[in-house]
C-alpha positions, 0 to 999 in steps of 0.5 A: 188392323183397321179396315181400309176405306174400300171401293165396291170391287177388290183390286185384282192386281194385288197378290190376294186379289189375283189369287182370289179371282184366278187361283182355284179350280172353282174359278179356273174358267176365268183363268182359262178364258184370260189365257186364251185371249192372251194367246190370241188363237195361237194356243187354245187351252181346254183345261189346266192344273194348278201345280203344287210348287209355288216357286221355282227359285232356289233362294228367297232372293229369286222371288215367287210366282203367282201360278205354276200351271200345267195346261192341256190344249184342245188337241191334247198337248200339255204345256207349262205356264208360269204367271208372275206379277212382280217388279224385279231387278234384271227382270228379263234375265230372271224370266229367262232363268225361270223358263230354263228351270221349268225346262230343266226340271222336266228331265227324268232322273234316269233313262234320259236316252229313252226320254230323248228331250221330249220337252213340253212347251213352256210359257212365262206370263208377266203381269206388269202392274205399275212398272214399265218394260225394261229398255222399251224406250219410246215404245208404248205397247201394252202386250209384248209377245216374244219367242225365239226367232232368226235375227236376220229375217224374223222367221220363228226358230223355236215356238215352244218357249215364249214370254208374254209381258203385259204392260198395264201402264201402257193400256189406256183404252176407255170402255167405249174403245174396247174391241175384243175380250183381251181389251176387256180383260186388261181394262178390268185388270187395270181398273176393277177397283175404281168401277161401280158396276158392270157396264154394257161394254163388259156385259158377258157371262165370264165378266158377270162371274168375275164381278160377282166374285170380286165384290168386297162386301161378299168377302168373309172377315178373314178374307177382308183382312188378308186382302187389306194386308195385300192392298197395303203391301201393294201401296207400300211397294208402289211408294218405294218404287216411286221413290227409287225411280225419282232417285234414279231419274236424278242420278241419270240426269246428272250422269248424262249431263256430265257425260255430255259435257266431257264428250263435247269438250273433247270434241271441240278441242279436237275440232279446234286443233284440226282447224278445218271444217272437216276437222270440226265435223270430225271433232263433233262426231268424236265428241258424240262418241265420247259422250256415248262411251262415257254413258256406256261405261256407267252401265245404267242406261239403255241403248235407246236412252243413250241415243236420245241424249247424244242425239244420234241413231241407235245404230251409231250407239251400237257401233260405238259399243262394238268398238269399245268392246274391241278396245278401240 
């Protein structure tokens, strides 16, 4: 296989690059530092162990993980972290499945009464490279830190199951805007393969080690071959994803136009039949409701997308969704 034209540093968001930097005991200080920045003081990892199982899925369709880690906190508590970096259909549901599997696998084969559900904490970390958070709408956050909480007032209900989604596409800070080590890590993850060296903004021992490790010229021939394959796979996946997104965009625009036209036509007809201003207003509202019902029936659009198309609030869409579920 011919060698690709390479930058000075490898792309550490490729499968090979990520495992090269973070996937060995020799370099686990890099992963510990990165994870501690993600937890932002809520949890401090003192050590970690790379578990042997490379995947928790029951079939190839479920997908594979990058790392399955057992971590030890400064206070001696042990908890499990799984790191993912793949774009998948039903991403949120898959991550919920993974976390449930990690919890269920802790149960002993026997004597569960003595075990008494002493479940270790479980965290799922998803590095989203080049794809967006499902149903994020106009929100442009690059870090989604999620746990179980009360719906009414937001107080945390259970803090030992968490999901951290890193949406790199939304991280747009320049080097001069980096204010902490989490910023520096995300900047490096996104931009490493386009950098020419270690700038003053990244001049810290942990990043000096990272840059030395990620130099393409220091890879052995067999490592270069594996990296080139991984890089090509990433480019192929990005090309496929781009094509799929364009097809989905066209289908969405067509479906939205049809749903809007049908709903507005019904609204106008009902408003005309009413023959009064209040009737017209009611017909217009009914028309928007029909637009929303049509789009909900397609099961292709988020609540926020439907609200934008119908020019209504998210709350109104949820109200129509509830009425539709009741058969009204």
